[in-house]
C-alpha positions in Angstrom: -16.5 83.1 -162.5 -18.2 81.7 -159.4 -21.3 79.5 -159.5 -23.5 79.0 -156.4 -25.8 76.0 -156.5 -28.5 77.3 -154.1 -30.4 74.0 -153.9 -27.3 72.4 -152.3 -26.9 75.1 -149.6 -27.8 74.4 -146.0 -31.0 76.3 -145.1 -30.0 76.9 -141.5 -26.7 78.7 -142.5 -27.8 80.2 -145.8 -31.6 80.8 -145.5 -31.6 84.1 -147.5 -29.1 83.1 -150.2 -30.9 79.7 -150.7 -34.2 81.5 -150.9 -33.1 83.7 -153.9 -35.1 81.5 -156.3 -38.4 81.4 -158.0 -38.9 77.8 -156.9 -39.3 77.8 -153.1 -40.6 74.4 -152.4 -41.2 74.1 -148.6 -43.9 76.1 -146.8 -41.7 75.8 -143.7 -39.0 77.8 -145.6 -41.5 80.6 -146.2 -42.5 80.6 -142.6 -38.9 80.7 -141.5 -38.2 83.6 -143.9 -41.2 85.5 -142.5 -40.0 84.8 -138.9 -36.5 86.0 -139.6 -37.7 89.0 -141.6 -39.8 90.0 -138.6 -36.6 90.3 -136.5 -34.9 92.5 -139.1 -37.7 94.3 -141.0 -36.2 97.7 -140.1 -33.1 96.8 -142.1 -33.3 98.0 -145.8 -31.1 95.1 -147.0 -33.4 92.5 -145.5 -36.4 94.4 -147.0 -34.9 94.4 -150.5 -34.1 90.7 -150.4 -37.5 89.8 -149.0 -39.2 91.9 -151.7 -37.3 89.9 -154.4 -38.1 86.5 -152.8 -41.8 87.4 -152.3 -42.2 88.6 -155.9 -40.6 85.5 -157.3 -42.7 83.2 -155.1 -46.0 84.9 -154.7 -48.1 81.6 -154.7 -46.1 80.1 -151.8 -46.5 83.3 -149.8 -50.3 83.4 -150.5 -50.5 79.8 -149.3 -48.9 80.7 -146.0 -51.0 83.8 -145.6 -54.2 81.7 -146.1 -52.9 79.2 -143.5 -52.3 82.1 -141.0 -55.7 83.6 -141.6 -57.3 80.2 -141.1 -55.3 79.8 -137.8 -56.5 83.3 -136.7 -60.1 82.3 -137.4 -59.7 79.1 -135.4 -58.2 81.0 -132.5 -60.5 84.0 -132.6 -62.5 83.1 -129.5 -59.3 82.4 -127.4 -57.7 85.6 -128.6 -60.9 87.6 -127.7 -61.0 86.0 -124.3 -57.3 87.0 -123.7 -58.0 90.6 -124.7 -61.0 90.7 -122.4 -59.0 89.3 -119.5 -56.2 91.8 -120.2 -58.7 94.7 -120.0 -60.2 93.4 -116.7 -56.6 93.0 -115.4 -55.9 96.6 -116.4 -59.0 97.9 -114.5 -57.9 96.0 -111.4 -54.3 97.4 -111.7 -55.7 100.9 -111.9 -57.9 100.3 -108.9 -55.1 98.8 -106.9 -53.2 102.0 -107.2 -56.1 103.6 -105.2 -56.2 101.0 -102.5 -57.4 97.5 -101.6 -60.0 95.9 -104.0 -62.7 93.8 -102.4 -63.1 90.2 -103.5 -66.6 91.0 -104.6 -65.5 93.9 -106.8 -62.6 91.8 -108.2 -65.1 89.1 -109.1 -67.5 91.5 -110.9 -64.6 92.9 -112.9 -63.0 89.6 -113.8 -66.4 88.0 -114.8 -67.2 90.9 -117.2 -66.9 89.7 -120.8 -68.3 92.7 -122.6 -65.3 94.6 -124.0 -67.2 97.8 -124.5 -68.1 97.8 -120.8 -64.5 97.0 -119.8 -63.3 99.9 -122.0 -65.7 102.2 -120.1 -64.6 100.8 -116.8 -60.9 101.4 -117.8 -61.8 105.1 -118.2 -63.7 105.2 -114.9 -60.8 103.5 -113.1 -58.3 105.9 -114.6 -60.3 108.9 -113.5 -61.6 107.6 -110.2 -60.4 109.4 -107.0 -61.2 106.3 -104.9 -62.4 102.7 -105.3 -65.8 103.9 -103.9 -65.9 106.5 -106.6 -65.3 103.8 -109.3 -68.0 101.5 -107.8 -70.5 104.4 -107.8 -69.7 105.1 -111.5 -70.3 101.5 -112.6 -73.4 101.3 -110.5 -74.9 104.4 -112.0 -73.7 103.7 -115.6 -76.8 103.1 -117.8 -74.7 101.3 -120.4 -73.5 98.7 -117.8 -77.0 98.3 -116.5 -78.4 97.6 -120.1 -75.6 95.1 -120.9 -76.0 93.3 -117.5 -79.7 93.1 -116.9 -79.6 91.0 -113.7 
């Protein structure tokens, strides 16, 4: 018979074996498990072991989930700004495939913060035959005009 004292195992070398308990103590261990599982979630063996660990330690995993949700809430504005910037960059990339984009048009696109307008502009840029065609579409767009009443 062989006995394994999981509390005495090194976490770095035996993370999964050490975590086969219903007494996970450290939130960092839970975070590390989630990180490692993310790298192997297609593997059925990892999935089986992770299911066992989560079921045995539901409270710890709920605690980590709450922390992650709080972090997402704190960073919501920054994440939205990055998404908006990414859409504006995509519009510019599409237009650059049609030719040179003026500094003025580049500024208009990059200063746009309304994601619905940027989504529309992405479609216009993808379908435009020229940069002038794109500029005409955004100029004539009633949605853009309502959202930007200057």
